[in-house]
ZADO-993725 format. One line per 4 residues: number of its first residue (from 1); for each residue x, y, z of N, C-alpha, C. Coordinates in nm, 3 decimals, decimal comma. Each point is the difference from the previous one (the first is absolute). Example, Ala and Ser with C-alpha at 12.3 -4.5 7.8 and 13.67 -1.06 7.14 Angstrom:
1) 1,319 -0,569 0,780 -0,089 0,119 0,000 0,090 0,120 0,000  -0,035 0,105 -0,072 0,082 0,119 0,006 -0,077 0,109 0,073
//
This chain:
1) 2,371 -2,911 -0,866 -0,040 0,039 0,081 -0,023 0,121 0,054  0,092 0,041 -0,027 -0,007 0,165 0,077 -0,103 0,099 -0,130  -0,009 -0,017 -0,088 -0,052 0,068 -0,137 -0,191 0,017 0,076  -0,009 -0,137 0,049 -0,153 0,037 0,031 -0,014 0,039 0,161
5) 0,074 -0,011 0,093 -0,014 0,103 0,098 0,018 0,137 -0,048  0,079 0,069 -0,070 0,009 0,119 -0,034 -0,150 0,055 -0,095  -0,023 -0,096 -0,110 -0,159 -0,024 -0,052 -0,105 0,050 0,114  0,007 -0,069 0,121 -0,095 -0,025 0,093 -0,016 0,150 0,097
9) 0,113 0,060 -0,024 0,001 0,094 0,060 0,009 0,129 -0,078  -0,016 -0,004 -0,085 -0,018 0,109 -0,067 -0,175 0,019 -0,060  -0,060 -0,156 0,053 -0,109 -0,021 -0,059 -0,080 0,074 0,152  0,083 -0,060 0,098 -0,102 0,091 0,114 0,003 0,104 0,022
13) 0,102 0,079 -0,042 -0,012 0,149 0,014 -0,071 0,069 -0,094  -0,016 -0,067 -0,134 -0,096 0,076 -0,099 -0,160 -0,042 0,073  -0,019 -0,101 0,067 -0,104 -0,051 0,039 -0,069 0,123 0,124  0,105 0,000 0,069 -0,019 0,089 0,123 -0,011 0,129 -0,061
17) 0,044 0,087 -0,091 -0,061 0,129 -0,090 -0,083 0,031 -0,036  -0,030 -0,147 -0,062 -0,160 0,001 -0,055 -0,088 0,020 0,102  -0,001 -0,083 0,104 -0,098 0,019 0,092 -0,015 0,106 0,074  0,133 0,082 0,001 -0,046 0,135 0,101 -0,016 0,101 -0,095
21) 0,038 0,034 -0,135 -0,037 0,106 -0,073 -0,131 -0,077 -0,061  -0,034 -0,067 -0,063 -0,065 -0,046 -0,093 -0,167 -0,014 0,072  0,057 -0,102 0,108 -0,158 -0,021 0,080 -0,004 0,111 0,149  0,140 0,011 0,004 0,003 0,099 0,157 -0,075 0,125 -0,013
25) 0,054 0,089 -0,076 -0,078 0,131 -0,013 -0,152 -0,028 -0,029  -0,035 -0,055 -0,070 -0,172 -0,004 -0,045 -0,056 -0,046 0,147  0,036 -0,104 0,068 -0,008 -0,058 0,150 -0,007 0,112 0,075  0,118 0,109 0,015 -0,039 0,126 0,090 -0,053 0,064 -0,048
29) -0,018 0,042 -0,133 -0,136 0,088 -0,052 -0,130 -0,048 0,077  0,006 -0,128 -0,052 -0,176 -0,030 0,050 -0,028 -0,014 0,175  0,113 -0,018 0,101 0,014 0,016 0,105 -0,018 0,141 0,013  0,049 0,077 -0,044 -0,028 0,174 -0,009 -0,134 0,011 0,037
33) -0,097 -0,036 -0,140 -0,126 0,039 -0,025 -0,065 -0,052 0,103  0,017 -0,144 0,069 -0,120 -0,050 0,091 0,080 0,059 0,150  0,138 0,062 -0,013 -0,020 0,081 0,122 -0,093 0,117 0,019  0,007 0,084 -0,109 -0,078 0,111 -0,058 -0,159 -0,011 0,060
37) -0,054 -0,092 -0,060 -0,133 -0,094 0,027 -0,029 0,017 0,129  0,125 -0,068 0,069 -0,059 -0,026 0,168 0,049 0,105 0,091  0,113 0,072 -0,055 -0,028 0,163 0,049 -0,116 0,075 0,017  -0,030 -0,011 -0,116 -0,140 0,120 -0,036 -0,149 -0,073 0,074
41) -0,006 -0,127 0,048 -0,081 -0,070 0,092 -0,126 -0,065 -0,077  -0,072 -0,073 0,042 -0,106 -0,063 -0,048 -0,141 0,061 0,000  -0,035 0,038 -0,085 -0,135 0,070 -0,034 -0,133 -0,089 0,065  -0,097 0,033 0,056 -0,112 -0,048 0,017 -0,132 0,015 0,009
45) -0,076 -0,081 -0,031 -0,149 0,107 -0,045 -0,075 -0,052 0,149  -0,076 0,144 0,039 -0,047 -0,094 0,114 -0,195 0,013 -0,056  -0,054 -0,035 0,088 -0,137 -0,016 0,014 -0,105 0,066 -0,079  0,053 0,106 -0,052 -0,053 0,115 -0,052 0,045 -0,032 -0,133
49) 0,054 -0,082 -0,007 0,116 -0,010 -0,167 0,073 0,149 -0,009  0,066 0,076 0,068 0,082 0,110 -0,006 0,116 -0,069 0,011  0,099 -0,008 -0,113 0,165 -0,007 0,030 0,085 0,045 0,107  0,022 -0,047 0,120 0,086 0,041 0,089 0,164 0,003 -0,030
53) 0,055 0,115 0,036 0,178 -0,049 -0,041 0,046 -0,024 0,165  0,094 -0,132 -0,040 0,049 -0,081 0,108 0,118 0,104 0,077  0,049 -0,112 0,079 0,099 0,124 0,071 0,152 -0,032 -0,077  0,031 0,114 0,001 0,152 0,011 -0,056 0,102 -0,082 0,025
57) 0,097 -0,056 -0,080 0,123 -0,044 0,090 0,131 0,077 -0,078  0,014 0,109 0,084 0,150 0,082 -0,078 0,106 -0,113 -0,027  0,015 -0,102 0,076 0,109 -0,065 -0,012 0,010 -0,080 -0,120  -0,091 -0,017 -0,045 -0,041 -0,043 -0,125 0,026 0,054 -0,152
61) -0,031 0,097 0,035 0,021 0,101 -0,118 0,150 0,035 0,008  0,075 -0,001 0,112 0,164 0,038 0,022 0,060 -0,130 -0,076  -0,057 -0,145 0,039 0,060 -0,058 -0,109 0,004 -0,050 -0,110  -0,128 0,038 -0,049 -0,059 0,026 -0,143 0,117 0,100 -0,080
65) 0,001 0,108 0,040 0,095 0,151 -0,033 0,169 -0,089 0,000  0,011 -0,041 0,104 0,113 -0,066 0,011 0,040 -0,112 -0,123  -0,072 -0,116 -0,002 0,014 -0,109 -0,082 0,030 0,071 -0,137  -0,105 0,102 -0,060 -0,005 0,080 -0,125 0,146 0,070 -0,016
69) 0,072 0,034 0,113 0,106 0,106 -0,015 0,111 -0,161 -0,078  -0,013 -0,116 0,114 0,098 -0,076 -0,045 -0,023 -0,020 -0,144  -0,102 -0,038 -0,057 -0,013 -0,053 -0,144 0,025 0,145 -0,104  -0,006 0,082 0,043 0,055 0,151 -0,066 0,127 -0,022 -0,029
73) 0,078 -0,035 0,078 0,147 0,025 0,044 0,036 -0,144 -0,081  -0,075 -0,083 0,010 0,083 -0,127 -0,065 -0,028 0,000 -0,161  -0,089 0,046 -0,082 -0,065 0,051 -0,108 0,109 0,138 -0,064  0,059 0,079 0,092 0,110 0,111 -0,026 0,108 -0,092 0,001
77) 0,058 -0,061 0,103 0,132 -0,074 0,000 -0,014 -0,043 -0,107  -0,087 -0,106 -0,086 -0,012 -0,053 -0,111 0,050 0,088 -0,110  -0,107 0,069 0,013 0,045 0,106 -0,108 0,113 0,090 -0,002  0,120 0,009 0,090 0,051 0,046 0,001 0,139 -0,086 -0,025
81) -0,035 -0,119 0,011 0,088 -0,111 -0,053 -0,001 -0,041 -0,136  -0,079 0,003 -0,071 -0,020 0,041 -0,150 0,032 0,120 -0,061  -0,024 0,106 0,049 0,056 0,147 -0,036 0,122 -0,031 0,016  0,094 0,007 0,096 0,119 0,012 0,023 0,091 -0,113 -0,076
85) -0,043 -0,130 -0,027 0,081 -0,082 -0,098 -0,019 0,031 -0,109  -0,095 0,091 -0,067 0,004 0,075 -0,169 0,072 0,105 0,022  0,024 0,054 0,115 0,098 0,122 0,001 0,199 -0,019 0,011  -0,049 -0,189 0,006 0,179 -0,031 0,052 0,034 0,039 0,130
89) -0,105 -0,023 0,120 0,064 0,010 0,130 -0,073 -0,150 0,085  -0,016 -0,006 0,119 -0,032 -0,134 0,053 0,006 0,091 0,133  -0,130 -0,087 0,081 -0,038 -0,012 0,128 0,116 -0,029 0,095  0,017 0,047 0,130 0,102 -0,073 0,061 -0,131 0,036 0,142
93) 0,064 -0,130 0,043 -0,061 0,017 0,150 0,064 -0,053 0,134  0,122 0,050 -0,018 0,121 -0,031 0,053 -0,041 0,096 0,161  -0,089 0,113 0,006 0,034 0,112 0,059 -0,192 -0,044 0,056  -0,047 0,125 0,081 -0,129 0,004 0,100 -0,098 -0,005 -0,166
97) 0,032 0,116 -0,067 -0,112 0,015 -0,116 0,081 -0,023 -0,105  -0,059 -0,067 -0,119 0,042 -0,043 -0,110 0,086 0,131 -0,100  0,097 0,004 -0,054 0,033 0,091 -0,082 0,015 -0,052 -0,097  0,059 0,109 -0,120 -0,003 -0,039 -0,140 0,188 0,017 -0,061
101) 0,072 -0,103 -0,034 0,113 0,016 -0,023 0,040 -0,008 -0,130  0,084 0,016 -0,061 0,059 -0,020 -0,112 0,025 -0,129 -0,063  -0,037 -0,088 -0,123 0,048 -0,153 0,006 0,142 0,013 -0,009
//
């Protein structure tokens, strides 16, 4: 019966990692795109047919760039993990910043 508990515990961890890394980063990217669009303001067309730019929202632009930075950091961390494993290193998350240590 303990084997079933171990299997479910492992499956839960794999599911969580898949959701965070597999679906989480694209969701953050999409939210960044949406934030940039919101920050740029919505253009309107006046009665003479001329497009008038909307009010800019700098908060949306800052949030968008922050979300893009998180996505880039996640991708770089994943690439570092793959390359480090190939060179015989592993990522250690025991400190504040991840470090490379010999296996």
